[in-house]
C-alpha positions, 0 to 999 in steps of 0.5 A, a space after each residue: 500500500 502507497 504512503 498516501 493510502 496508509 496515511 488516509 487510512 490512519 487519519 480516518 481512523 483518528 477522525 473516527 475516534 475523535 468524532 465518537 468522543 464527541 457523539 457519545 459525550 455530546 453535553 446536550 443529549 442524554 438517553 441512558 436507557 440505551 447501551 452503546 458497546 464501547 467503554 464510556 462511563 454512564 456516570 460521565 456529566 455529559 454521556 449520552 448512553 449507558 455503558 454495557 458493563 454497568 448495565 450487566 452489572 445492574 441486570 445480574 444483581 437484580 436477577 434478571 438476564 441482561 437480553 438487550 445489552 447482550 443482544 447489542 454486544 453480540 449483534 455488533 460483534 457478529 458484524 464486525 468483531 472488535 472493530 469498535 475497539 479499534 475505531 470508536 472506543 473513547 477510552 482506547 482513543 485515549 490509550 492510543 494517544 498516551 502511547 504516541 508520547 516518546 520514550 522506552 516501550 514495553 511489551 505486554 506479557 501474553 499470559 495477561 490477555 486472559 485477564 479481560 476474561 477473568 474480569 468479565 466473569 468475576 467482576 461483571 458476572 459473579 460479584 453482582 449476581 452473588 452479593 449484589 452492587 449496592 453502595 457500602 459507604 465506610 467499609 469495604 466488601 466484596 461488593 466494592 470490587 464490582 468492576 465500575 467501582 474500580 474501572 479507570 474510565 469511570 474514575 477519569 469520566 465520572 469520579 474526578 469531575 463528579 467529585 468536583 461538582 459535589 465537593 463545591 456544593 454545600 452539602 452532598 444533598 445539593 450535588 447531583 443524585 448521581 455524583 453521590 454514587 461516585 463520591 464521598 462529598 462530605 467529612 465525618 462531621 457533614 462538612 464538604 471536603 475538597 476534591 484532592 482530598 477525595 481523590 488522594 484517598 481514593 484506591 480508584 484515583 491511584 488505579 487510574 494513575 497506575 493505568 496512565 503510566 501503562 498507557 504510555 509504556 504500553 500499547 492498549 494494556 487495558 483493552 488487552 489485559 482487563 476490559 470486559 467489552 473487549 472480552 465479549 467482543 474477542 469471543 466473536 472475533 473469529 465468527 464476525 461477518 467482517 474478517 481480515 484475510 491473508 493472500 498467501 501468494 503476495 504475503 512475503 512474511 516480513 513481519 511488518 504487520 506484527 511489529 505495527 500491530 498494537 495487539 502484538 498479533 502475528 497477523 500473517 499467522 491469525 489475521 482473525 485472532 480474538 486479540 486483533 482490535 481491527 484498526 487496520 494498521 497492519 492493512 495500511 502498512 503492509 508493502 505487498 497489499 497481502 491483508 484483505 477485507 473478507 466478508 462472510 
């Protein structure tokens, strides 16, 4: 593929990612009864839709099977696999941008790719199903390990801005109701506390800091090792309508696709790996145009 075509694919991907950040967080529109299947926290003051992770937890906690949420995931996954991870997800976009910061880069250990499945089963399904996800202020229980309580996307998009809002209020009752689920806006004597104090005392804040450091050092570590939505899409990657295919007559096994892949996937060996986020960086960079689009 020519340098011009490669540049065009990369440009369109960045434009699409940036556009969806705005579309999913438009400020003037909210319809959280519907999930959009990417990691974009429903608690964000400007988010338009619900996050599938939070919705799944709510359904399981109430003993209701989440037909609509899972149906949405299966529909998009069966259509395009993990392409939403590579082209749409706002939190994936943040990781892409931070990884561009120059410096030493590290590889993610291969076994950590199973972490996202553990997070899905344990933190999104079993904990809500077995112990619920009600708030437990002032103490730590199994409920506090529900995925949304520790999610760095939720911390960045909801906990931090809402803690500022609630800390500025005279009492927690004056803060938006949703903020009470993300912040502890009062001290022991009922007085408001600064949002900086809330952050420094909160484990979720330090989890976010740790991930930000990892985002600079490792390509998409959260997507590859932690994200439950990525885990669900990964299960459908090989069966989706849209796939990638390798023309063996053109492939020269130069490993360019492996070097450019944000998931460290050997594309020539497994173009539809569960780890592939369909960013098409490999297709854009392939010197012999051996990576082709395939449908059905």
